[in-house]
N, C-alpha and C positions, 0 to 999 in steps of 0.2 A: 127320712121323709115317708110317711106313710105311703105305699102305692095306688090308695086312691086319690089321695093328695096329688101326688107326683103325674097321676093321670091327668086329672084336671087343669094342673098348669100347662103339663104339654098340649092339651088340645086347646085350652084357651091361646096358648102362642101360636100354634098352627092356623086357627082361625084369624086370628091377628094378622100373622104373614101373609098368609093368601088371600085374603079378603081387604087389607089397608096398604100393605107395603108392595107386595108383586104388582098390582096396578100402578103403581107410580116409580116401578123401579128406572124406566127411562129419566122421567123428570130427574131424580137423583142424579144420574149420572150425567145427565146435560147441564145440571145447575153446580153439582159437585156439593151438596148438601142434602142434610137429611130436614124435612119440615119437623116446625116446632111440635105440631100436633104428636106427631109419630115420638118423638122425644119423650114428650109429656105421657105418653100411654107406655112407654116402655118404663117409665119410672114408676106407675102406677102397678105396673105386673110385676113389680120387684125384680124386674132384670139387672138394676145395676148392683143386684147383692145376690145374686143366686147363689155363689160360692164364697158367701162371707156367710160365719156361723150365727145361727138364730140369734145368739146371745146380744148379739151386736147388731140386731135387726135384719139380720139376710135370708134368703131361703135355706142356706145352710148344706145344699146337694152335696151328695158322695160325687166321685168322680165317674161311676156308672150312670147316675142320674144326670150327671151334668153333660155327660157326653149324649143322653138320648136329647137333652135340650138342645145341644150344639145341632145334633141330626135336623131337626126342625128350624134351627138359624140359618144353617147352611142353605134352605131351600131359596133364600133371597140374596140380595145383594150382600156382600161380606161387610159393605158401611155400615149396616143396621147392626151387626154383633159389635163392632169396631165401637160404638157409641159406650158401651158399656164393658164392653170386653176387658180392659186393661184395670177398671175397677174390682172386677171379679179375680183378675189375672195377673200378670205381672207386676204390676203394681201393687193392688191389694195384697197379694200374697207375701209382699214384702214385709207388711207391718204383720199379717197372720203368723208368718214363722219365722220372723226376726225382730218383731219390735217388743217394747215393752208392755206392760199393762195399761199404762197411763195413756201411751201412744195410740194403742188398739182401742182403747175406750172414747178417746178424744176423735179419731178420726175416721173408724170403720164404722160406727153408725153412720156418718155423713155420706160416706162413699156408698153404703147399701142401699139408702134413700134415693141418691142421685142428686141430692145438693152439692156434693163435691165432685168433680170429675179430677181423677189422677193419672199422670204419665209416668213411664219407667223409662230414665234417663240413663242408659248403657252405653249405646254404640256411639261411637265417635269417628271420626274421618278414617281413622287409623287402628281403629278398634271396634271389629263388629261381632261375629259370632265367636272370637277370640279375642278376649278382653286384655291379653297379656300386654297390648300395645297402650293400654289405657294411661292418656295424658292428663286428663283433667286431675286438679290436685286440691286437696284441703289440709290448713295449715293451723294449728291452733295458735290463739292470739287470746291470751286471756282464759276466759270462762267461755268464748267464741271459737267458732269456726269458720275462716274465710276461705271461701272456695273459687278458684278459677278454672275457665277450661270452656270447651264447648261439647256441644252432642249433636248428632245427625238424624235423621229420619224419625222423630220422636212422634210417635203416636198421639193424637188429641193436644200436642204442645200449644197449638193457637186458642185452645180453650178450658186448657188445665187449669184448677185452682191450686193444686200442689204437683210437685214433681219429686220424684224419688231420684236423685242424683246419686249416682257413683263416682266416687273420686279416690286418687290415691293417696292415702295418709300416710304411710310410710314409703318416703321416697328412696330408701335404702332395699327394699323388697324386691324380689324380681317375679316376674310372671305373674300370675292371677293371685300372688298375696299381696297382703297389704294395703289392700283396697276396702272402705267404707261406704256406707249409704246414708245419705242425709235428706230430710224432710224438707223440700225449698217451698215456700207459698209464693203463690204467684204476687206480683207487686212488689216482693223483695227488691230492693236497691240494689243494681248492678246486673239485675235478671232481667235478659231480651230475649225475643221469640221473633225468628227470622221471618220471612213471607212465607204462606203454604207451597209445599211442594206441587208441581205438576206432573202426575205419575202416568205411567201407562194405564193402569187401570185402577178399581176399587175407588172411584170418584165418590163422595162425601165421606169418607174417611180422610182424615186431614193428617198430615205428618208436614214436621218443619224443625230448622234446626233451634237449636236454644244455645244460648251465649252466658257466662257466667263470668263477670268483671268484677272481683273483690266484693263477691256475694258475702255478707255476714250474716252467720245463724247462731242461734245460741246452743249452747250444749245439751241440751233437750232435743233437737233437731237430730242428732245422730240417732239414727234406727239401731234400738237394741239397746241406748247407753253406753257407760263405759265397755261392757260386755260385748257392744258391736263394732270396737274399733277393730279394724283390719280382717270382718268377718263378711264384709260385701259380698265377695264371690263367691262364698258357701252358700249366702242366702240366695244372689241371684240364680246360681244352678239349682236350688230346690224349686224357685220359682219357674223357671224354665223348663225343668221337667211337667210340673203341672200344666203349664200353659202348651207343651207340644201335645201332650194327651189332649186337650180341649182342640188346638186347631187340627189334629188327625181327624178328630170327629165332626167339624165344621165342614174339612173336606168331603167326608163321607157324606153329608148332608147336600154339598153342591154337585157331587157325583151323580144322587139321587134325581136332584132338578134335570140336570142336564141327559140323564136317561129318560126321564119323563118328557122332555121337549123333543129328543130325537124320536121317540116311539109315536109321539102324536103327529109328527112331522112326516113320518114314513108311512102312517097309516092314510094319510090326507093328499100327500103331494102325489101326483099321477105324471107317468112317462110312457108313453106309448099305450096309453087307453088305460093303464093300471097301476093300483099304486105301486111305489116302488118298496113297501114293506113285500112283496112278494119276490124279490130279486134277493136271491141266496147271497150274493157279496155285501149287500145292504145288512141283510141278517147277520150276517157275520160280524158287522162291524158292531150292531147292537148287543149282540151275544157277548163280547168280549167286552163291553162297557157294563152290562147286567153283571158279567162275572167279577169283573173288576169291584164293583160297587158290594156286591155278596162278601169279596173277601176282606175289603177295607171295613165293613162294618162289623164282620166276626172279630177282626183283628182289633179294634177299636176297643171293643167290649170284652174281650180277653185282657188286654193290658189294662183297661180300667179295674176290674176287679184286682189285680197284682197291683195295683196302685194304693186301691183302698185297705187291701190287707195288708199292706206292706210287703210283700215279698219281692216287688221288683218297682222300684220308683225311679229308675235312671235308663237302664237299658230298653226296656219295654216301651216309655214314651217316645224316646227317640227313633226307634222301629216303626211303632205307629205312625210319627209323625212323617218320616221317611216314605214309608210305603203310601199312607193315602196322599200326602203332597204330591207325589210322583205319579199316583194311580190316578189323581184328578185332572192332571193333566193331560193324560192319554184319554181319558173321558173325553174331555175339553175338544179336544182334536178331533176326535172320531165325531162329534155332535157337530162340528162343523162341517166335515165331509160328508157325515148322511145331508144334510143341509143345502150342498152343494154351493152356488153362487149365492145363494139367500144368506148362508150364515157369515157370509163375508162381511154383511151390509149392519151398517149401525143402525140401532131400533131393533134388531133381532135378537133375542135374548142369548143366544146360545154365543154369537159373536162378542156381546160384553163379558158373559163367564169365561170365556177364553182369555181374555184381557186378565180380567180379576184374578182367575186359578193360578195365575204365573207367579205370583207373590210368594204364595204357600211354599215353596222351593227355597226361599230366601230367608223370612223372616222367622224368628224365634229360632234361630240357627240354621242355617244352610244344609241342604240335603247332605254335601261333605260331610261338614262337621256332623251330621247324625252317623254317617259311616263310620267315622273315627270313635264315635262311641260306643256305637254298636261293636264293633270289632273290638276294641278294648276291653269289653265286658267279657267279651266269649275268648279272648288270648290272654286277658290278665297282664303279668309282667313280659311276657314274651315280646308284646306288642311296643314296649317301651326299651327292648333293648337296643 
């Protein structure tokens, strides 16, 4: 995208978020829902397709460009980005990286426009960051596939029009092998969605369990066609690497908002007749958060460049996600500390962000999984001895 066009997109998103979304953040948190007019505005701005190639109706942002967009999205409740994050991220990338031409042409334009909302059905009760315990199965029955199993904590499942379901197609395979991916449209007989999860934070971003009871899909539902058999984990790994770089950028955006809230509060809150900004221990808390924010932003942009040029599409995204998700937790904690008792009260932004930030260290691969990936990248075969 031309720099001037990118600047226009970022400016429009920044104005929209700060003028339209920030004022209703508490309403979103209290009602656990995003107002329909906000959803419609996101579709109009092309946010449902920012990472989808232009040939399919998306904005086609590079990872460096996407990171800059995520910095803006991170300024407000992460429930906003969750509306369209899966279309662009782990679900949409399944088709971009592993789909057939026909599957891309059929689904990606609808994902980009927001006509269709997609979910990424990988996680199970006993298979989270490590899918080696995946129990959902898909067996061939004539020209169809029959899927049985269940998925847990699936983002957008209550409103999804299609779910990218990962299932074991080779029962003899061990670990991460023998897994394939299927396009399962909502309404397919045997597919059902559990009640919405009641989470610690990120209200307005819906997750739920998914159940598959003899769900029958045609052969063309197999992502990648015949070439996609047993390639599901490879596809998932590629999608998750992209998602990790994006989540890292989102964490940087949230850290920026938390620094802003801390600074503004310290300037106006008085103790002993003077603003607490004059207290050096408060200054130390803010200085640490400003420094963390700088470090996270620099790391994410550097990793995004490596992702775009293909020099590092595994270790870098994991390092960025690991650092940034841990970093925003520290910044959120300090923000609550700067606010004192007020930071522990519902209705104060830093209290909400403190709850929201905790999830970043878990989804798209826990911090511990990122440590393993980073260490194996550095140590090579010695790490598996």
